[in-house]
Backbone as CSV, one residue per row, in Angstrom:
resi,resn,N_x,N_y,N_z,CA_x,CA_y,CA_z,C_x,C_y,C_z
1,MET,-22.555,-10.759,-21.088,-21.402,-10.467,-20.274,-20.964,-11.760,-19.597
2,ARG,-19.661,-11.930,-19.488,-19.136,-13.123,-18.818,-18.144,-12.687,-17.747
3,GLY,-17.772,-13.621,-16.896,-16.833,-13.306,-15.830,-16.556,-14.517,-14.977
4,VAL,-15.985,-14.277,-13.821,-15.646,-15.337,-12.891,-15.913,-14.812,-11.477
5,ALA,-16.315,-15.702,-10.595,-16.587,-15.314,-9.207,-15.964,-16.328,-8.266
6,GLY,-15.674,-15.886,-7.068,-15.101,-16.762,-6.052,-14.963,-15.976,-4.755
7,THR,-14.090,-16.451,-3.884,-13.858,-15.756,-2.628,-12.362,-15.559,-2.421
8,ILE,-12.030,-14.495,-1.721,-10.661,-14.229,-1.302,-10.715,-14.097,0.202
9,ASP,-10.144,-15.069,0.904,-10.191,-15.090,2.368,-11.614,-14.879,2.881
10,GLY,-12.578,-15.552,2.232,-13.966,-15.490,2.655,-14.755,-14.300,2.133
11,VAL,-14.107,-13.402,1.393,-14.795,-12.232,0.835,-15.219,-12.552,-0.591
12,PRO,-16.533,-12.481,-0.897,-16.987,-12.750,-2.262,-16.447,-11.703,-3.238
13,VAL,-15.945,-12.185,-4.371,-15.395,-11.308,-5.400,-15.886,-11.799,-6.752
14,ALA,-16.336,-10.883,-7.596,-16.749,-11.224,-8.956,-16.023,-10.302,-9.928
15,LEU,-15.441,-10.877,-10.957,-14.772,-10.114,-12.004,-15.573,-10.303,-13.286
16,ARG,-15.940,-9.227,-13.913,-16.759,-9.265,-15.113,-15.957,-8.792,-16.324
17,VAL,-16.258,-9.341,-17.469,-15.637,-8.929,-18.715,-16.498,-7.841,-19.348
18,HIS,-15.915,-6.670,-19.553,-16.593,-5.557,-20.213,-15.504,-4.726,-20.879
19,GLU,-15.157,-5.071,-22.112,-14.000,-4.491,-22.782,-14.068,-2.975,-22.917
20,THR,-15.239,-2.436,-23.224,-15.365,-0.992,-23.397,-15.077,-0.260,-22.095
21,ALA,-15.661,-0.717,-20.998,-15.422,-0.081,-19.702,-13.965,-0.249,-19.286
22,ALA,-13.401,-1.418,-19.540,-12.021,-1.685,-19.137,-11.035,-0.795,-19.879
23,ALA,-11.320,-0.462,-21.122,-10.417,0.398,-21.892,-10.219,1.740,-21.198
24,GLY,-11.244,2.230,-20.526,-11.132,3.490,-19.804,-10.330,3.386,-18.522
25,LEU,-10.043,2.178,-18.064,-9.288,1.968,-16.830,-7.838,1.574,-17.092
26,ALA,-7.404,1.612,-18.337,-6.046,1.183,-18.688,-5.019,1.911,-17.822
27,GLY,-4.153,1.154,-17.174,-3.103,1.719,-16.340,-3.554,2.149,-14.957
28,PHE,-4.786,1.866,-14.603,-5.337,2.269,-13.314,-5.720,1.025,-12.539
29,ASP,-5.511,1.015,-11.231,-5.869,-0.121,-10.385,-7.051,0.272,-9.501
30,PRO,-8.282,0.030,-9.958,-9.455,0.460,-9.202,-9.723,-0.369,-7.948
31,VAL,-9.078,-1.541,-7.828,-9.325,-2.406,-6.685,-7.992,-2.880,-6.111
32,CYS,-7.819,-2.696,-4.803,-6.647,-3.207,-4.100,-7.129,-3.982,-2.884
33,PHE,-6.424,-5.059,-2.568,-6.737,-5.871,-1.396,-5.522,-5.905,-0.493
34,SER,-5.742,-6.035,0.808,-4.623,-6.139,1.738,-4.320,-7.608,2.020
35,ILE,-3.035,-7.883,2.164,-2.546,-9.200,2.546,-1.582,-8.988,3.714
36,ALA,-1.234,-10.049,4.403,-0.487,-9.910,5.659,0.962,-9.462,5.483
37,ASP,1.733,-10.182,4.652,3.172,-9.973,4.641,3.772,-10.596,3.389
38,ARG,5.114,-10.669,3.341,5.781,-11.226,2.166,5.398,-12.692,1.954
39,ALA,5.272,-13.454,3.033,4.880,-14.864,2.893,3.514,-14.982,2.217
40,ALA,2.580,-14.114,2.580,1.258,-14.128,1.943,1.371,-13.743,0.475
41,ALA,2.218,-12.771,0.167,2.425,-12.365,-1.222,3.008,-13.521,-2.036
42,GLU,3.979,-14.205,-1.478,4.579,-15.343,-2.167,3.572,-16.475,-2.336
43,ALA,2.684,-16.654,-1.355,1.633,-17.672,-1.472,0.674,-17.315,-2.607
44,TRP,0.333,-16.023,-2.756,-0.533,-15.605,-3.860,0.150,-15.845,-5.204
45,ILE,1.434,-15.527,-5.298,2.178,-15.768,-6.542,2.151,-17.257,-6.871
46,ALA,2.388,-18.102,-5.870,2.371,-19.554,-6.085,0.992,-20.024,-6.537
47,ARG,-0.051,-19.492,-5.930,-1.425,-19.883,-6.295,-1.763,-19.441,-7.713
48,LEU,-1.392,-18.222,-8.078,-1.622,-17.762,-9.445,-0.882,-18.644,-10.443
49,ASP,0.360,-19.011,-10.107,1.126,-19.918,-10.965,0.425,-21.260,-11.101
50,GLU,-0.041,-21.778,-9.974,-0.751,-23.066,-9.955,-1.983,-23.031,-10.862
51,LEU,-2.674,-21.895,-10.881,-3.883,-21.744,-11.701,-3.574,-21.366,-13.148
52,GLY,-2.308,-21.118,-13.453,-1.934,-20.735,-14.806,-2.303,-19.294,-15.152
53,VAL,-2.426,-18.449,-14.118,-2.776,-17.044,-14.328,-1.478,-16.247,-14.526
54,GLU,-1.386,-15.553,-15.659,-0.208,-14.732,-15.915,-0.195,-13.526,-14.982
55,HIS,1.007,-13.137,-14.540,1.160,-12.010,-13.626,2.605,-11.563,-13.639
56,PRO,2.858,-10.303,-13.281,4.247,-9.865,-13.097,4.832,-10.526,-11.854
57,PRO,6.143,-10.443,-11.665,6.745,-11.016,-10.463,6.346,-10.228,-9.222
58,LEU,6.694,-10.740,-8.063,6.469,-10.058,-6.795,7.191,-8.716,-6.820
59,PHE,6.531,-7.684,-6.304,7.129,-6.358,-6.246,7.385,-5.952,-4.806
60,GLU,8.485,-5.240,-4.611,8.760,-4.579,-3.347,8.138,-3.200,-3.483
61,ALA,7.126,-2.921,-2.689,6.384,-1.665,-2.795,7.022,-0.588,-1.926
62,THR,6.425,0.579,-1.923,6.935,1.647,-1.068,6.936,1.190,0.385
63,LEU,5.839,0.570,0.816,5.746,-0.050,2.138,5.296,-1.494,1.936
64,GLY,6.144,-2.437,2.229,5.749,-3.843,2.130,5.872,-4.418,0.733
65,TRP,4.964,-5.333,0.410,5.041,-6.146,-0.808,3.764,-5.994,-1.622
66,MET,3.887,-6.196,-2.942,2.740,-6.032,-3.819,2.697,-7.156,-4.857
67,VAL,1.498,-7.722,-5.015,1.225,-8.693,-6.071,0.289,-8.002,-7.055
68,ARG,0.603,-8.096,-8.337,-0.233,-7.492,-9.373,-0.775,-8.583,-10.282
69,VAL,-2.039,-8.456,-10.627,-2.677,-9.409,-11.535,-3.744,-8.647,-12.317
70,HIS,-4.078,-9.127,-13.498,-5.076,-8.459,-14.334,-6.321,-9.317,-14.461
71,ASP,-7.464,-8.657,-14.424,-8.720,-9.378,-14.624,-8.858,-9.697,-16.117
72,PRO,-9.932,-10.386,-16.523,-10.062,-10.797,-17.931,-10.036,-9.644,-18.937
73,ASP,-10.379,-8.426,-18.520,-10.333,-7.269,-19.411,-8.993,-6.547,-19.376
74,GLY,-8.098,-6.972,-18.501,-6.809,-6.317,-18.383,-6.733,-5.259,-17.300
75,THR,-7.797,-5.082,-16.529,-7.772,-4.127,-15.424,-6.891,-4.673,-14.314
76,GLU,-5.971,-3.844,-13.827,-5.031,-4.307,-12.808,-5.672,-4.366,-11.431
77,ILE,-5.391,-5.442,-10.728,-5.805,-5.636,-9.343,-4.526,-5.830,-8.549
78,ARG,-4.428,-5.121,-7.437,-3.214,-5.204,-6.620,-3.528,-5.723,-5.234
79,LEU,-2.588,-6.512,-4.702,-2.650,-6.993,-3.330,-1.423,-6.428,-2.618
80,TYR,-1.653,-5.615,-1.593,-0.580,-4.975,-0.834,-0.480,-5.587,0.548
81,SER,0.762,-5.800,1.011,0.944,-6.337,2.356,0.778,-5.243,3.399
82,LEU,0.268,-5.638,4.552,0.114,-4.734,5.688,1.410,-4.615,6.482
83,ALA,2.279,-5.630,6.362,3.546,-5.624,7.092,4.412,-4.479,6.582
84,LYS,5.014,-3.776,7.490,5.861,-2.634,7.131,7.334,-3.023,7.238
85,ASP,7.666,-4.250,6.823,9.043,-4.723,6.910,9.923,-4.158,5.802
86,VAL,9.333,-3.461,4.852,10.043,-2.759,3.799,9.517,-1.328,3.830
87,ASP,10.418,-0.354,3.811,9.964,1.038,3.827,10.857,1.873,2.922
88,HIS,10.283,2.296,1.803,10.991,3.138,0.847,10.298,4.492,0.727
89,THR,9.651,4.919,1.792,8.957,6.199,1.788,9.923,7.313,1.408
90,GLY,9.532,8.110,0.455,10.360,9.231,0.022,11.396,8.881,-1.026
91,GLU,11.602,7.588,-1.294,12.551,7.190,-2.327,11.849,7.184,-3.679
92,ARG,12.582,7.470,-4.716,12.012,7.464,-6.057,12.073,6.066,-6.650
93,GLY,11.084,5.751,-7.504,11.167,4.540,-8.296,10.564,3.288,-7.712
94,PHE,9.683,3.389,-6.749,9.076,2.183,-6.204,7.667,2.102,-6.687
95,ALA,7.122,0.954,-7.027,7.518,-0.397,-6.665,8.605,-0.959,-7.607
96,GLN,9.380,-1.895,-7.052,10.448,-2.535,-7.784,10.254,-4.048,-7.804
97,ARG,10.589,-4.661,-8.922,10.530,-6.123,-8.994,11.499,-6.728,-7.994
98,VAL,11.072,-7.805,-7.359,11.951,-8.528,-6.453,12.885,-9.381,-7.298
99,ARG,14.143,-9.315,-7.007,15.125,-10.050,-7.830,15.343,-11.424,-7.307
């Protein structure tokens, strides 16, 4: 088994490659992390770009902002902002790509 480990804001995180297990998680985000606000989301997007990590664009979530990225097996990991500067509660169709 292979993978990568590091820290996110001082929290140890390890991502492991396990294709069989990951196939059962297709389309599911088993891990979400909180981030402060849109500026933090944009900083994560910039850092992922700097590292050459493929990812969708920044999303406007139901509440706040969302960064999506996939681990080596394709399992989605999401980072949601705690700031409630965006509120689409009750609206259909969120999250939406930021234009």
